[in-house]
ChimeraX commands (.cxc) that place a marker at each C-alpha (Angstrom):
marker #1 position -1.87,-6.44,-38.46 radius 0.5
marker #1 position -1.92,-9.23,-41.24 radius 0.5
marker #1 position 1.71,-9.73,-40.89 radius 0.5
marker #1 position 1.47,-10.24,-37.02 radius 0.5
marker #1 position -1.68,-12.25,-37.73 radius 0.5
marker #1 position 0.29,-14.69,-40.11 radius 0.5
marker #1 position 3.13,-14.84,-37.96 radius 0.5
marker #1 position 1.15,-15.77,-34.89 radius 0.5
marker #1 position -0.66,-18.49,-37.45 radius 0.5
marker #1 position 2.77,-19.85,-38.11 radius 0.5
marker #1 position 3.84,-20.81,-34.66 radius 0.5
marker #1 position 4.14,-24.14,-32.82 radius 0.5
marker #1 position 1.74,-22.61,-30.11 radius 0.5
marker #1 position -0.99,-22.00,-32.73 radius 0.5
marker #1 position -0.48,-25.44,-34.18 radius 0.5
marker #1 position -0.89,-27.12,-30.82 radius 0.5
marker #1 position -4.11,-25.00,-30.17 radius 0.5
marker #1 position -5.51,-26.09,-33.64 radius 0.5
marker #1 position -4.61,-29.83,-32.96 radius 0.5
marker #1 position -5.84,-30.24,-29.73 radius 0.5
marker #1 position -9.61,-29.59,-28.62 radius 0.5
marker #1 position -9.05,-28.82,-24.93 radius 0.5
marker #1 position -6.79,-25.76,-24.49 radius 0.5
marker #1 position -9.32,-23.35,-25.94 radius 0.5
marker #1 position -12.26,-24.52,-23.80 radius 0.5
marker #1 position -9.71,-24.52,-20.78 radius 0.5
marker #1 position -8.70,-21.02,-21.50 radius 0.5
marker #1 position -12.26,-19.91,-21.88 radius 0.5
marker #1 position -13.28,-21.30,-18.51 radius 0.5
marker #1 position -10.17,-19.56,-16.96 radius 0.5
marker #1 position -10.87,-16.37,-18.74 radius 0.5
marker #1 position -14.48,-16.19,-17.27 radius 0.5
marker #1 position -13.29,-17.14,-13.63 radius 0.5
marker #1 position -10.56,-14.57,-13.77 radius 0.5
marker #1 position -13.30,-11.79,-15.37 radius 0.5
marker #1 position -15.76,-12.79,-12.36 radius 0.5
marker #1 position -12.68,-12.30,-9.81 radius 0.5
marker #1 position -11.65,-9.14,-11.48 radius 0.5
marker #1 position -15.15,-7.63,-11.71 radius 0.5
marker #1 position -15.98,-8.57,-8.28 radius 0.5
marker #1 position -12.84,-7.04,-6.61 radius 0.5
marker #1 position -13.24,-3.88,-8.68 radius 0.5
marker #1 position -16.82,-3.71,-7.71 radius 0.5
marker #1 position -15.98,-3.69,-4.03 radius 0.5
marker #1 position -13.45,-1.22,-4.32 radius 0.5
marker #1 position -15.35,1.09,-6.73 radius 0.5
marker #1 position -18.66,0.72,-4.72 radius 0.5
marker #1 position -16.96,1.69,-1.44 radius 0.5
marker #1 position -15.43,4.55,-3.51 radius 0.5
marker #1 position -18.99,5.66,-4.56 radius 0.5
marker #1 position -19.97,5.54,-1.01 radius 0.5
marker #1 position -21.86,2.29,-0.70 radius 0.5
marker #1 position -20.33,-0.52,1.47 radius 0.5
marker #1 position -19.54,2.11,4.25 radius 0.5
marker #1 position -19.15,-0.86,6.55 radius 0.5
marker #1 position -15.91,-1.82,4.89 radius 0.5
marker #1 position -13.24,0.71,5.51 radius 0.5
marker #1 position -11.74,2.50,2.44 radius 0.5
marker #1 position -8.15,0.65,3.27 radius 0.5
marker #1 position -9.50,-2.78,3.58 radius 0.5
marker #1 position -11.30,-2.31,0.15 radius 0.5
marker #1 position -8.37,-1.58,-1.47 radius 0.5
marker #1 position -6.79,-4.88,-0.14 radius 0.5
marker #1 position -8.89,-6.41,-3.12 radius 0.5
marker #1 position -6.58,-4.45,-5.58 radius 0.5
marker #1 position -3.87,-7.61,-5.74 radius 0.5
marker #1 position -6.85,-9.74,-6.25 radius 0.5
marker #1 position -7.82,-7.66,-9.36 radius 0.5
marker #1 position -4.37,-7.75,-10.60 radius 0.5
marker #1 position -3.92,-11.40,-10.22 radius 0.5
marker #1 position -7.23,-12.00,-11.95 radius 0.5
marker #1 position -6.27,-9.57,-14.85 radius 0.5
marker #1 position -3.18,-11.44,-15.44 radius 0.5
marker #1 position -5.06,-14.79,-15.55 radius 0.5
marker #1 position -7.08,-12.86,-18.17 radius 0.5
marker #1 position -4.10,-11.58,-20.10 radius 0.5
marker #1 position -2.83,-15.03,-20.39 radius 0.5
marker #1 position -5.80,-16.77,-21.55 radius 0.5
marker #1 position -6.48,-13.82,-23.80 radius 0.5
marker #1 position -3.07,-14.42,-25.43 radius 0.5
marker #1 position -4.26,-17.88,-25.78 radius 0.5
marker #1 position -7.46,-16.97,-27.92 radius 0.5
marker #1 position -5.44,-14.60,-30.19 radius 0.5
marker #1 position -2.90,-17.38,-31.00 radius 0.5
marker #1 position -5.72,-19.81,-31.64 radius 0.5
marker #1 position -7.58,-17.47,-34.09 radius 0.5
marker #1 position -5.41,-14.42,-34.77 radius 0.5
marker #1 position -7.11,-13.20,-37.79 radius 0.5
marker #1 position -10.67,-13.21,-35.76 radius 0.5
marker #1 position -9.20,-10.82,-33.20 radius 0.5
marker #1 position -6.67,-8.39,-34.97 radius 0.5
marker #1 position -9.36,-7.55,-37.71 radius 0.5
marker #1 position -12.27,-7.28,-35.45 radius 0.5
marker #1 position -13.30,-3.62,-34.39 radius 0.5
marker #1 position -14.91,-4.84,-31.26 radius 0.5
marker #1 position -11.61,-6.30,-30.01 radius 0.5
marker #1 position -9.91,-3.06,-30.85 radius 0.5
marker #1 position -12.36,-1.33,-28.97 radius 0.5
marker #1 position -11.92,-3.71,-26.08 radius 0.5
marker #1 position -8.11,-3.34,-25.97 radius 0.5
marker #1 position -8.82,0.45,-26.07 radius 0.5
marker #1 position -11.11,0.18,-23.07 radius 0.5
marker #1 position -8.75,-1.86,-21.24 radius 0.5
marker #1 position -5.80,0.74,-21.53 radius 0.5
marker #1 position -8.40,3.38,-20.32 radius 0.5
marker #1 position -9.27,1.25,-17.53 radius 0.5
marker #1 position -5.46,0.96,-16.71 radius 0.5
marker #1 position -5.11,4.77,-16.76 radius 0.5
marker #1 position -8.28,5.14,-14.52 radius 0.5
marker #1 position -6.64,2.58,-12.06 radius 0.5
marker #1 position -3.61,4.47,-11.93 radius 0.5
marker #1 position -5.47,7.67,-11.49 radius 0.5
marker #1 position -7.30,5.90,-8.67 radius 0.5
marker #1 position -3.85,5.04,-6.94 radius 0.5
marker #1 position -2.15,8.43,-7.42 radius 0.5
marker #1 position -4.92,10.94,-6.91 radius 0.5
marker #1 position -7.07,9.03,-4.30 radius 0.5
marker #1 position -5.57,6.11,-2.82 radius 0.5
marker #1 position -1.79,7.56,-1.75 radius 0.5
marker #1 position -3.16,10.88,-0.61 radius 0.5
marker #1 position -5.57,8.79,1.62 radius 0.5
marker #1 position -2.43,6.62,3.13 radius 0.5
marker #1 position -0.86,9.89,3.77 radius 0.5
marker #1 position -3.67,11.07,6.01 radius 0.5
marker #1 position -5.65,13.18,3.62 radius 0.5
marker #1 position -9.46,12.23,3.48 radius 0.5
marker #1 position -9.93,11.90,-0.21 radius 0.5
marker #1 position -12.12,8.73,0.21 radius 0.5
marker #1 position -15.45,10.63,-0.04 radius 0.5
marker #1 position -14.36,13.16,-2.41 radius 0.5
marker #1 position -15.45,13.90,-6.09 radius 0.5
marker #1 position -12.39,12.59,-7.52 radius 0.5
marker #1 position -12.88,9.20,-5.95 radius 0.5
marker #1 position -16.70,8.96,-7.22 radius 0.5
marker #1 position -15.74,10.19,-10.63 radius 0.5
marker #1 position -12.77,7.41,-10.98 radius 0.5
marker #1 position -14.99,4.68,-9.43 radius 0.5
marker #1 position -18.04,5.28,-11.64 radius 0.5
marker #1 position -15.73,5.53,-14.83 radius 0.5
marker #1 position -13.97,2.36,-13.50 radius 0.5
marker #1 position -17.33,0.32,-13.30 radius 0.5
marker #1 position -18.66,1.80,-16.50 radius 0.5
marker #1 position -15.32,1.10,-18.61 radius 0.5
marker #1 position -15.28,-2.51,-17.07 radius 0.5
marker #1 position -19.01,-3.13,-17.80 radius 0.5
marker #1 position -18.00,-2.13,-21.48 radius 0.5
marker #1 position -15.12,-4.48,-21.54 radius 0.5
marker #1 position -17.27,-7.34,-20.78 radius 0.5
marker #1 position -19.96,-6.39,-23.40 radius 0.5
marker #1 position -17.34,-6.02,-26.01 radius 0.5
marker #1 position -15.73,-9.45,-24.94 radius 0.5
marker #1 position -19.15,-10.91,-25.37 radius 0.5
marker #1 position -19.42,-9.43,-28.71 radius 0.5
marker #1 position -16.12,-10.19,-30.64 radius 0.5
marker #1 position -17.38,-13.35,-31.96 radius 0.5
marker #1 position -20.28,-12.02,-33.28 radius 0.5
marker #1 position -18.61,-9.14,-35.38 radius 0.5
marker #1 position -16.68,-9.50,-38.48 radius 0.5
marker link #1:1,2 radius 0.2
marker link #1:2,3 radius 0.2
marker link #1:3,4 radius 0.2
marker link #1:4,5 radius 0.2
marker link #1:5,6 radius 0.2
marker link #1:6,7 radius 0.2
marker link #1:7,8 radius 0.2
marker link #1:8,9 radius 0.2
marker link #1:9,10 radius 0.2
marker link #1:10,11 radius 0.2
marker link #1:11,12 radius 0.2
marker link #1:12,13 radius 0.2
marker link #1:13,14 radius 0.2
marker link #1:14,15 radius 0.2
marker link #1:15,16 radius 0.2
marker link #1:16,17 radius 0.2
marker link #1:17,18 radius 0.2
marker link #1:18,19 radius 0.2
marker link #1:19,20 radius 0.2
marker link #1:20,21 radius 0.2
marker link #1:21,22 radius 0.2
marker link #1:22,23 radius 0.2
marker link #1:23,24 radius 0.2
marker link #1:24,25 radius 0.2
marker link #1:25,26 radius 0.2
marker link #1:26,27 radius 0.2
marker link #1:27,28 radius 0.2
marker link #1:28,29 radius 0.2
marker link #1:29,30 radius 0.2
marker link #1:30,31 radius 0.2
marker link #1:31,32 radius 0.2
marker link #1:32,33 radius 0.2
marker link #1:33,34 radius 0.2
marker link #1:34,35 radius 0.2
marker link #1:35,36 radius 0.2
marker link #1:36,37 radius 0.2
marker link #1:37,38 radius 0.2
marker link #1:38,39 radius 0.2
marker link #1:39,40 radius 0.2
marker link #1:40,41 radius 0.2
marker link #1:41,42 radius 0.2
marker link #1:42,43 radius 0.2
marker link #1:43,44 radius 0.2
marker link #1:44,45 radius 0.2
marker link #1:45,46 radius 0.2
marker link #1:46,47 radius 0.2
marker link #1:47,48 radius 0.2
marker link #1:48,49 radius 0.2
marker link #1:49,50 radius 0.2
marker link #1:50,51 radius 0.2
marker link #1:51,52 radius 0.2
marker link #1:52,53 radius 0.2
marker link #1:53,54 radius 0.2
marker link #1:54,55 radius 0.2
marker link #1:55,56 radius 0.2
marker link #1:56,57 radius 0.2
marker link #1:57,58 radius 0.2
marker link #1:58,59 radius 0.2
marker link #1:59,60 radius 0.2
marker link #1:60,61 radius 0.2
marker link #1:61,62 radius 0.2
marker link #1:62,63 radius 0.2
marker link #1:63,64 radius 0.2
marker link #1:64,65 radius 0.2
marker link #1:65,66 radius 0.2
marker link #1:66,67 radius 0.2
marker link #1:67,68 radius 0.2
marker link #1:68,69 radius 0.2
marker link #1:69,70 radius 0.2
marker link #1:70,71 radius 0.2
marker link #1:71,72 radius 0.2
marker link #1:72,73 radius 0.2
marker link #1:73,74 radius 0.2
marker link #1:74,75 radius 0.2
marker link #1:75,76 radius 0.2
marker link #1:76,77 radius 0.2
marker link #1:77,78 radius 0.2
marker link #1:78,79 radius 0.2
marker link #1:79,80 radius 0.2
marker link #1:80,81 radius 0.2
marker link #1:81,82 radius 0.2
marker link #1:82,83 radius 0.2
marker link #1:83,84 radius 0.2
marker link #1:84,85 radius 0.2
marker link #1:85,86 radius 0.2
marker link #1:86,87 radius 0.2
marker link #1:87,88 radius 0.2
marker link #1:88,89 radius 0.2
marker link #1:89,90 radius 0.2
marker link #1:90,91 radius 0.2
marker link #1:91,92 radius 0.2
marker link #1:92,93 radius 0.2
marker link #1:93,94 radius 0.2
marker link #1:94,95 radius 0.2
marker link #1:95,96 radius 0.2
marker link #1:96,97 radius 0.2
marker link #1:97,98 radius 0.2
marker link #1:98,99 radius 0.2
marker link #1:99,100 radius 0.2
marker link #1:100,101 radius 0.2
marker link #1:101,102 radius 0.2
marker link #1:102,103 radius 0.2
marker link #1:103,104 radius 0.2
marker link #1:104,105 radius 0.2
marker link #1:105,106 radius 0.2
marker link #1:106,107 radius 0.2
marker link #1:107,108 radius 0.2
marker link #1:108,109 radius 0.2
marker link #1:109,110 radius 0.2
marker link #1:110,111 radius 0.2
marker link #1:111,112 radius 0.2
marker link #1:112,113 radius 0.2
marker link #1:113,114 radius 0.2
marker link #1:114,115 radius 0.2
marker link #1:115,116 radius 0.2
marker link #1:116,117 radius 0.2
marker link #1:117,118 radius 0.2
marker link #1:118,119 radius 0.2
marker link #1:119,120 radius 0.2
marker link #1:120,121 radius 0.2
marker link #1:121,122 radius 0.2
marker link #1:122,123 radius 0.2
marker link #1:123,124 radius 0.2
marker link #1:124,125 radius 0.2
marker link #1:125,126 radius 0.2
marker link #1:126,127 radius 0.2
marker link #1:127,128 radius 0.2
marker link #1:128,129 radius 0.2
marker link #1:129,130 radius 0.2
marker link #1:130,131 radius 0.2
marker link #1:131,132 radius 0.2
marker link #1:132,133 radius 0.2
marker link #1:133,134 radius 0.2
marker link #1:134,135 radius 0.2
marker link #1:135,136 radius 0.2
marker link #1:136,137 radius 0.2
marker link #1:137,138 radius 0.2
marker link #1:138,139 radius 0.2
marker link #1:139,140 radius 0.2
marker link #1:140,141 radius 0.2
marker link #1:141,142 radius 0.2
marker link #1:142,143 radius 0.2
marker link #1:143,144 radius 0.2
marker link #1:144,145 radius 0.2
marker link #1:145,146 radius 0.2
marker link #1:146,147 radius 0.2
marker link #1:147,148 radius 0.2
marker link #1:148,149 radius 0.2
marker link #1:149,150 radius 0.2
marker link #1:150,151 radius 0.2
marker link #1:151,152 radius 0.2
marker link #1:152,153 radius 0.2
marker link #1:153,154 radius 0.2
marker link #1:154,155 radius 0.2
marker link #1:155,156 radius 0.2
marker link #1:156,157 radius 0.2
marker link #1:157,158 radius 0.2
view
C-alpha cells in the first residue's frame, strides 16, 4: 500500500489538491450531497422491500435505483479526490479498509436484490413480499448505515 500511496502523492493531481484550498471542500460537499441522495434512494427501495411504503408500487420504488447509481458515481469520484489529496491517511486506515469492504458487500447485496428479487418480480413471480426481499432489504439498510458510520470515523482513526 505504501507504494501506491507514494505514487498518488507524486502525481500532478495530488499537487493540485495540495496547492489549492477549494477542491477538497467542494469534493466533501458533493460527497455528502451524493451520500444523501444515495441513502435516500436506497431507503425508498428497501423500505418498500420490507413492506413499508405500500402506497408506492414495488416497480415504481425500483425506479430509484438509477438515482442511487448516479449518486454512488458522484461519491466514487469525490472519494477518489479524497484519496489523491491524502493517500496515506486512507490506505493505512483500518476504518477506510472496512468501509471499502462494506461497499463491496453492499454491491453484492444489490446484485442479489436484482437477480433474486426484482428480475423474478418483473417476470410475474410475486417476490416483492417474500422473505428474500426482506432479508436483502434489511441487510442493505444496515450495510449502508455502517458505511456512513465508517466514513465519518475515518478522520478520527489512525
